[in-house]
Structure formats: C-alpha cells, structure tokens
N, C-alpha and C positions, 0 to 999 in steps of 0.2 A: 786769821785771814792769811793763809799761803799764798805767794808769790811765786809765780813761774816766769825766772828771767831767761830770754830766747837771744840766744847772739849768733847771727851767723857767722863763719869764719873763711876769709879766701884769702890766703896769703898775706896774714898779719903776723908773721915771726916777731916782728920788731916791739908789737903792741899788746899781744894779747895777754900775756904774764901780767903787765900793769894792770889792765882791765880787770881783770880776774881779782888781782888783788886789791884793787878798789871795792870790788862788790863783795868779797868776803870780810872788808874791814866794816861794812856797815853796821850800825847802832841797832839797826831791826834784822834779825838772824832766821825769821821764818820763810825761807825762801829755798828754789831750788835754781840751779843754773843748768841750761840745756843750751849745748854747742851744736850746731850743727856744721859739720866741715862740709863748704862746698867744693870740695876736690881740689884742696889747698897741694900747689906745688912746692912749696918752699917748709920750713922747719915749723910750721903752726901747729901742729899736732905733736910734734915731739915738745914743744913749749907746755902746749896744755897740761900733758903729763906729767910736767915736774912739778903743778900743783896739785899738792894730795889733800884731797876734800872731796868726805860722800856727797856735798852737796852738788859737786860738779858731774855731770854726767853727757859725754862724749857721742853723738852719731856720724855716720859717714856718709855722704852722697856723691856722687857723681857731680859735676860742674852743672848745677841749673839755675844760677842767679840768685839775688838776696831775697827778693820776694818768696821764691819758692821754697829756700832753706827758712825764712821766717814762718811760712805757713805750713810746714813740715815739723818744725818746732813746735809750734803749738798744737799739734795732734800728739807729742808726748806728752804735754804740758800734765800735771795734778793739780797746779793750782786753779783758783776760781777767777784769779787777775794777772793777766802778762804785763811784762815788762819787758819791751826791746831795748836792746844797746848793741851799738855796733863796737866789732872789736878793737877799734883802737879809740873810742869815746871812753870817758871818764864821769864818775859820780861825788859828789860831794858824800862822806860819810853818813850825814844824816838824811840823803835824800827817799830813801824807803820808808822811813820812820816819816816824814814829813808828809810823804804822800799817803801813807796809812792813816794818818790822823785827820788830811784832808778830807779822806773818805769818811770815815767815822762821823765827822761834822756834815759830812754831805753826801749820805748812802743812796741818792736819786741819781747820782751821773752815771754817765756809761763810760766818760775818759776823764783821767786825771793826769795833770802835767804841771810842769816847771818850767820857768823861764832857763835860759842857759847862755854860757860863754861860747864864744868862738875863738878857736886858737886857729891863726892862719900867720904863715910865715913869721913863726916864733913868737906873733903878738896875740895877745889876750885881749878879745873887745868884749864887751858888754851890752846887750839888745836893751833899749828901754821902752817899757810900754806904758805909760803913763794914764791912757786913756783906756787900757783894757778891763781891769779890775784892782780894787785895793791892793794890799800886799798880800791878800788871798783870797779867792772867791769864784764865784761863776764867771766864766766867759762868756758874756752877755751876746756877743755875734760875731761867731768866727770868722765870716767873711769881710766884715769891716776890718778886722782884725788882721785878716791876711793881707790886707793891701796896704799895710804899713810894712810889714814883714812877715816872716814865717814863724808866728805865735807858737807851733805844735812842731819839734823836732822828735822823730824817732826813739832816739837816746832818752828823752826827757819825758816819755810818756808812758802810763800805766792803763791798760782796757779790760773791762769785764771779759772774762773768757766768750762767755754767751754772747754777747754784744758782737764782737769779733767773728763768730763762727756765723752768725745770724746776717752780716754785712759781706760775707765770702771772702774776708782776709784782704790780704794784698793783692793787687793786680798781677799776674804773673805776665802780663802781655806787656807791659812797661818796663824797660830797660833803667829808666830814671824817672824820678818824682812818683813811682807808684804809692808813696806815703802821702802825696797831697790826694790822690785820690781818696781814699780811705777816710783821711782825716773830713775830706769833703760829707763822705757818707755819713761820718761819724755825727757830725755837727748838724745833721738832719734828724739823726736818729733820738737825739736826748740831749742832755745837759752836758758841758763840758765844767770840771771845776780847775783852777789854774792858781800856781802860787808864782805870783809876779817877781822870784826872788831866782836869781841864776844859781841851780843846783847841779848842773852838769857841765861839761865841756864836750863842745862837738870839733874833731879836730878837722878842720877842711881842708882836704888835699886838693889843690888847685889842677895839679897835674891830672888826677883821676876825673874830678868831677868836672873837667873841660878837655876832656879826651877827643881828638878826633875822630874816635872809632864810636862815639856816640853821637848822635844827631838829635834832635829836638823832635822828632818824629813820632815819639810816645809820649811827649810831652802833653799835648794838648787835645788829641781826639775825644779823651773820656770827658773834657769839659763839655763838649756839645751837648751830652747827655742833661748837665744841669741847666743849660740854656731852654731845654724842651721841656722842664719839668712845669706842671699847671696847678697843682693841687698846693699852691703858696699863695699866700695873701700878698697884695702890691707891692709892699714894702719889701718883704723878705726877697722876693722876686726881683726888685731893683738892686738889691744889696749880691744877690748871687750874679746876676748879669754884670756888676760891676767888677765882682771878684774874677770871673772868669775872663774879662775883658784885660783887668790886670797880668792874670797865669800866660795869657796869649800873648800878653806884650813880651813878657819873659821870653817864653818860648821863642819869640822872633830873636831876641837878643842871644840866646844861646846858638840859634843856627846860624847867626852871624859871626859870632866869637869862634865857631868851630867850622867857619870858612865854608857853609852850605848855605848859598845864598839862594837857591832852589827852594830848598825848604822852608826858608823866610819868606820868600815870595807867597810860597802857598798858603802859609798859615795868614799872611797879610791879607790875600785874595779870600780866604774864607770869612773876612769879615764883611760882611757885603753890603749891610745896613750902617749908616751914619753911627747910630748909639752904640754899634758894636766895636768900631773901629778904637785904636789905641791914640793916646798921647802923641802927637808926630808922626802919624799914620805915614802921611805921604813922603818925608825925611827917610823914614826906616826904606820904605820901597824901592827910594832912590839909591840907598845905600846897597842894597842889594844888586845893584850893577857896576859897582866900584872895585878895586881891585883890594884884594883879602888885606894888604897889608896896612892899605888904607882906612878900612872898617875898623880893622883892632884898634889902630890909633886912637881912631873918633869916639871908640866905645869908651879906651881909659880915659881920654881925656874929660870927657862927660861923666866918666865913674859911674857906667851903668851898673845898674843892680842884678845879679845872676843868681838870686837865692829865690 
C-alpha cells in the first residue's frame, strides 16, 4: 500500500525541515513525499533541498493557493492513497502505520483519519470526542460529529486517490475552509474510519487564520448545495441541515472577528426560515452594527469557537 504525501508549501521556511524529518521518521516507509512549492518568497525551497531523500519530490508553481497546490500534488501521485500534510504540521511516528492498519481492518472506507492535537500560543490541547467512536472504528455520522468540533483535519486524513478524483478534489474557489466542502462530499460518498487518538499536531496560527485579508465570503456558499439535497432520508437531511446551520454560525463569527460586519449580515439574512437560524441569531445581527473593538471584546468574552 503506497501512500503519496502531498504538502503545499508557501513561506514556511521555519517549519518545513521539521515537518519533513517527522515524515521520514515514520515507522511505515512505503510512501513518497510530493511538495508543491506555491511561489514561496522566503527560504522554504532551500530548506527542502537540505533534506537528502529519494522519497522527496519538489515541484514549483506560481502562487495559486493551497487548494490548487494540493490538487496538483495529487496529479503527480503514484500511490493509491493520498495523505495531506501542511508544511508546518507534524505526525506521530506511528501515524502512517496506524492508518494503514485501520485500512486493512476496514477496506470498505473512503477516508481514514485520526484525532489530533492543536498547538496554539505555545500550548498543546487535545480534542475529546467521546461520542464519535471507540478507540477506533467507523465515524458513524460526520455531520453530527462536526457540530461538536471539526473531527477531520486535513493534516490527519488519508483518502483513496480514486475517491478524491471522483469528488473533484479541493474547491479552488474557496480561500479558506475548502476542506470542509471536501469532507462533506466524502461523508456523503461512503464510510469514514477514525482513530480517536491524537496522532498529529495542527499548528494553528491565529494571525494567518484570522487575517483581515480573508473574509468569510468563501466560507459558506457551498453549504447551500447541501441544503438543497433531496436524495436523502429525513434523518440524514435533518443532520445535514443542522450541520449547515452550525457552519454558517461559525462563518458569521469569522466575519465579525475580521471586522466584516456587512458579510456577517449577508450570511444572517440568508437564513430566512426559522429552522435555518443560528443560536442567538438576532443578537449576532445587532452586533453587526456595533464598533469593531466592542464586537471583538464580546467574542473573546464568550469564547466563540472559530473552528
């Protein structure tokens, strides 16, 4: 079982060596590493070249975004399975071996993933999903799990290449949260198997994540597609609608945090029917008319989840 590891690289000179060394130290060694340099302007490429391994293949392209880089990386892949890894994230040395064993025990899946740690402000936190699955097994309902927190992180997921291609890959129209769209499609296409143990570290950079150059405008339009699905039973339809409502709520908070009140109002107004509205719908609507410093203070006090 050969795994192609796709790493989009853009200005991660401080981290890429660490990330690559972690991968090369895996207990499972049947893999290749495909790095797509997405127009880096720092010393990222030079640092990649310091790593001497035949497993590492570097391709350069003009800056086109992480989704485009990942999609292009898959085109070069020789493996039947694709593992994605961001250039600053890390894996436990047993990650690939555990994922391979998960597949061998459950070959009917379309996606194999694990829980993960979050590193933020030099603090490591662990997500706890007691209701998702046992130590490992099938993730029964992605849409219910997704309302608790994001169970699948791109750097802790391995997908069958043919499934990835069938689903069209990552949505390149999205600047952020393109992975949310893909995992929704995956969840509707087949079974997801999950290791409820953190085997990866997601290095969350607040500055980049909440950059004012990014708005929530690309965060929710694709969710409307799931609201219009008609080929589902009533229970699954209900779960998806609740998930869409939750994700739109997160989009509102992103927009408010990024001082984009107009975008937040647009999202809130799109939830016309009562069943579509988020919790505290009208309170958030009122917030959109308040000064930014006041909004930010309220969001911090209420510890709004921006994931």
